[in-house]
Structures are given as structure tokens and as C-alpha cells.
C-alpha positions as CSV (number, residue, x, y, z in Angstrom):
1,M,0.9,-21.3,-32.1
2,L,2.6,-18.3,-31.7
3,V,0.1,-15.7,-29.6
4,G,1.9,-12.8,-30.4
5,G,5.7,-11.1,-28.8
6,T,7.2,-8.5,-26.8
7,G,10.1,-7.3,-25.3
8,Y,12.4,-4.0,-25.1
9,H,13.7,-1.3,-27.1
10,L,17.2,0.3,-26.1
11,P,17.6,3.7,-27.6
12,K,20.6,4.5,-29.4
13,L,22.3,4.9,-25.9
14,G,21.9,1.3,-24.7
15,L,21.4,0.9,-20.8
16,E,23.3,4.2,-19.7
17,D,20.6,6.3,-20.0
18,G,17.7,4.0,-17.9
19,N,15.6,4.2,-20.5
20,A,13.8,2.0,-22.5
21,E,10.4,1.1,-25.2
22,I,7.9,-2.0,-24.3
23,G,6.9,-3.3,-27.5
24,M,4.5,-5.9,-28.1
25,W,1.8,-7.3,-30.8
26,I,-0.9,-10.1,-30.4
27,A,-2.3,-11.9,-32.6
28,A,-5.6,-10.8,-33.9
29,D,-7.4,-13.9,-33.0
30,E,-6.3,-13.9,-29.3
31,A,-6.8,-9.8,-29.0
32,G,-9.7,-8.5,-26.5
33,Q,-8.8,-11.0,-24.1
34,G,-6.3,-9.3,-21.3
35,L,-3.5,-10.8,-22.8
36,G,-1.8,-7.5,-23.3
37,T,-2.3,-5.7,-20.2
38,R,-1.4,-8.7,-18.1
39,T,1.8,-9.0,-20.3
40,L,2.7,-5.4,-20.0
41,R,2.4,-5.1,-15.9
42,V,4.4,-8.4,-16.2
43,L,7.0,-6.4,-17.7
44,L,6.5,-3.6,-16.1
45,D,7.1,-5.1,-13.2
46,W,9.9,-6.7,-14.2
47,G,11.8,-3.9,-15.8
48,F,11.3,-2.0,-12.8
49,S,12.8,-4.7,-10.5
50,A,15.3,-7.1,-12.7
51,W,16.3,-4.5,-15.0
52,P,18.2,-0.5,-14.4
53,W,15.0,1.2,-16.2
54,Q,14.5,4.5,-14.6
55,R,11.4,5.1,-17.4
56,L,9.6,2.2,-19.6
57,I,7.2,4.0,-22.5
58,W,5.2,2.8,-24.7
59,R,3.9,4.0,-28.1
60,C,0.8,3.1,-30.2
61,D,-1.2,4.8,-33.4
62,T,-3.5,7.2,-32.1
63,R,-6.1,5.4,-34.3
64,N,-4.8,1.9,-32.1
65,L,-7.3,2.4,-29.3
66,A,-6.6,-1.0,-27.4
67,S,-3.2,0.2,-27.1
68,A,-3.3,2.8,-25.9
69,R,-6.3,1.4,-23.4
70,T,-4.0,-2.2,-22.4
71,A,-1.6,1.5,-21.5
72,Q,-3.9,2.7,-19.6
73,K,-5.0,0.1,-17.8
74,A,-1.2,-1.1,-16.6
75,G,-1.2,2.1,-14.9
76,M,1.0,4.0,-17.9
77,I,0.7,7.5,-17.9
78,L,-0.1,9.3,-21.2
79,E,2.8,12.2,-21.6
80,G,1.8,13.2,-24.8
81,T,0.6,12.9,-29.1
82,F,3.1,13.3,-31.6
83,R,1.4,14.8,-34.4
84,S,2.1,13.4,-37.8
85,D,4.8,11.8,-37.2
86,G,4.9,8.6,-39.2
87,I,3.3,7.3,-42.0
88,H,0.7,4.2,-41.8
89,V,0.8,1.8,-43.6
90,D,-1.7,2.9,-46.3
91,G,0.2,6.0,-46.4
92,T,-1.5,8.2,-44.9
93,R,0.1,10.8,-41.7
94,R,-0.6,8.9,-38.4
95,D,-0.6,10.8,-35.0
96,T,1.3,8.5,-31.6
97,H,0.4,8.8,-28.1
98,L,3.6,8.1,-25.9
99,F,2.9,7.0,-22.4
100,A,5.4,6.5,-19.9
101,R,6.2,5.2,-16.0
102,L,8.9,5.9,-13.9
103,R,10.8,3.5,-11.3
104,T,10.4,6.4,-8.7
105,E,6.1,6.2,-9.0
106,Y,5.5,2.7,-9.8
107,S,4.9,0.3,-7.7
108,P,3.7,-4.0,-8.5
109,Q,0.2,-4.1,-9.2
110,P,-1.3,-6.8,-8.0
111,P,-2.1,-9.8,-11.1
112,Q,-5.9,-9.5,-12.7
């Protein structure tokens, strides 16, 4: 059974600028059990230890409170909110939170 998916998404410049975005989805019946937070922490650890990332970002719809909380629990910093920057699946305009973490401010977190 597939419980979710995750990965690093590269900007147009690829590896050159040292930035990547972390994306993730979790199956609805697996949500709320801490899997997203644990996975995000692993991706931050791996991204700053085995990959050349200098800055990792996480974006989420402002209505997705669970996703925002996942970023906060993993130690990411809310840098801003993009107002009316996209269209939600229901056709309404949406706002997006942008969280980030820098290599220079990161230290591995103990598993929880």
C-alpha cells in the first residue's frame, strides 16, 4: 500500500544555485500520525548532509493547516505568504505560505 510520496524539486537552474523545494503528499488515511513531520526532518537532514543544498523550501496552501504545522514542527521558518498566487482545484484564488531552512542555521533534530 502506498502511503505517500516526497522528493526534492529543482529550480530552473538545477543544482547550480543550491536551492531546492521539498514536496510531499500523504494518503488521507495515514494523515495525522506524524509521518509527514518525520519525513520532512529526514529530508532536511539528508538535504543538508548528502546534497549540496544551501536553502530548502516548503510551500503550502494557507488553508492546509496540517502542512503548515508540519513545516513548523520540522523547524522551518515562515518567510512569507504569497497572496492570490494560484488557483485552487475548486477554481477559487489561493494564498501560499513559503517556509525555508538554510544550511547555515540547520542542525539535525533527534527523531521523535
